[in-house]
C-alpha positions, 0 to 999 in steps of 0.5 A: 588758797587758805593755809592749813592753819586757816582751814583748820580754824574754819573747820574748828569754828564750824564744829564749835557751833555743833552741840556734839562738839565735846570730847569722849569717854575718858577725862583728859587731864593732858600730859602736855603741861609743858606745852600748855596743851589743854582740853579746856572746853565742855566735855561729853562722856561717851560709853558703849552699849553692846548688843548680841553675842560677842564672836557672832555675826549679830554682835554690835557695839553702839555708842551713847552720850548722856542723852542717848544713842549716837553715831560714832561716824557722824555725831562724835566731833572730829575735833576734841580741842578746836584751837590746838588741833587735838582730834577724837579717835574712835577705838575699833581694835585694841592693841594685840587683838585680832578681831577685825572690828570696824564702824559699820557704814551701812547700818543706822547709827553705824555701830562697831561690828566685826568684818565678815569674809565669805560668811565668816568673822574676820580675824587678822593673822599673826605675822611673826613677830607681830601679834594681832594689831600692833597699835590701838586701831580706829577711825577719825569721826566725821571724815570720809575717804571719798570714792568719787574723787581721785586723790591727787597725792596718790592717784587713787580714789578713796576707799569709802571709809573714815580715816584710819588711825594707829594710836601708838601710845603705851596703854592698851585701849578698850574697844569703843574708847574715844581717845583724844589724840595728837596727829604726828603724820601719815602713811598712804596704803594703796589697798586694792587700788584705793587710797587708804590713809593710815594716820599715826597719832598718840593719846594726849595723855601718854607719857611720850606725848609731849616728846612726839610732835612730828613723824621723825620724833617717832623714830627718835623715841621709838626706834624701829616702830615706823618700819614695823608699822609699814611692814605690818601693813605690807604683809598682813593679808599675805597669809590669806594668799594675797600679794603684799600691799602697796603704798604711795610714796614707797611707804615713806611716812609723811609729816604732821602738816601733810597729815592735817591737810589730808584730814581737813580734806576728808572732813570736807568730803564727809560734810558733803556726803552726810548732807546728801550732796554726793553719791554716798556709796551705801554709807548710812547717814542716820545720826542724832546731831550732825550739822547739815545731816538730813537723816537726823532722828530724835533720840526716841527713834535712835533708842528703837534702832538699838533695841532692834539688835538682840540683847547682850548674851555670852558668845562662843570662845575663839578658835585656836586658829586665831592664835596661830603664828604665820611666818610670812616675810617679804622676799629680800 
C-alpha cells in the first residue's frame, strides 16, 4: 500500500500537468521562511465577478482567471505547492459573517450562492458567545465526499460536497478569496447521517503559520480554540429546533497525517466523479480546464453561462433578526 507521502506525490504529479495547476487570488510571499516553505512555481490570479443583487436568491459569485470564467470546484487545483503539501482553499464565508454561502454544486461553473431553506436565504444563528462563523470557512477544490461510498473511518457515506475548511488565521478573508493553506488536522461531523469532514488549516502567510504544524499546536498557541470549534458545530443548528450535531471520534480532532489521507481520498473520488465514472448525485461538472472532465467548455461558452445571470445591482439590507443572540447551550 502506498504511504501518504507517495500518494500525495502521485497526486501532485498529476496536478502539475494541468494548465490550472497554479495558485490563487493573493500573492503568496510565505511567512514560512524559517521552514523554507516556498510557493515557487507559476502563479494564476483569481478574481470574482458578482452577478445579481446581494441578499437575494439571484445573487451569484463567479470565478475568473486571466483567460475567463472558471469553476471554483473543478478548475482551481487542489495543490498550491506540489511538493510541500500546501493547498488551495476557496473562501465561501468570511469570519464573523452569517450568510451561509457555498459553492453551488448543481449549476454550471459552480458559482458561490447563498443556501436556501424553505424558499428563504439561510443565515447561521449567533449562538452566544459566537458571532456568525468563527473562522474563514470554505472548501478544498477538486475534492468530493462521495455519497456512494461508506467512509470506513466514520461508518457513514459522504455528504456530496467538497471538503470543508476552517481557516484559523488572524485575517478576516473576503468572500471568493483563494487562500494557500497549511493543513493541521480535521474533525468529522456526522451531519444527518452523512460524513462531513471539517479540515482545520491556516493561511501560509499568517504570523502563526510557522508555529502551527499539527493539531495539538493549535491548543498550545490558541488555547480553547478547538473546543470552541467543536462546540460551534455541535450547537449551530439548535436555534432552528434541531438536536445537537454528532461527531465521529466523539469530536476529538485527528492529526495532520490523518487529514492528508482524507484529502487524498476525496481527491480520488472527485477525479472519478468529474470524469463521469460514478453517480455524481446531481453535481454539475461543467468546467474549463479540469483534466479528464468530459464536460469541459470553451471560454466563450463559459462567458455566456455567466451572462445568463443578471448583472450586479444593489440588494436589500439584512434584517435585524440576523444579528439576534441565541443563548443555546448543551445540557451539562
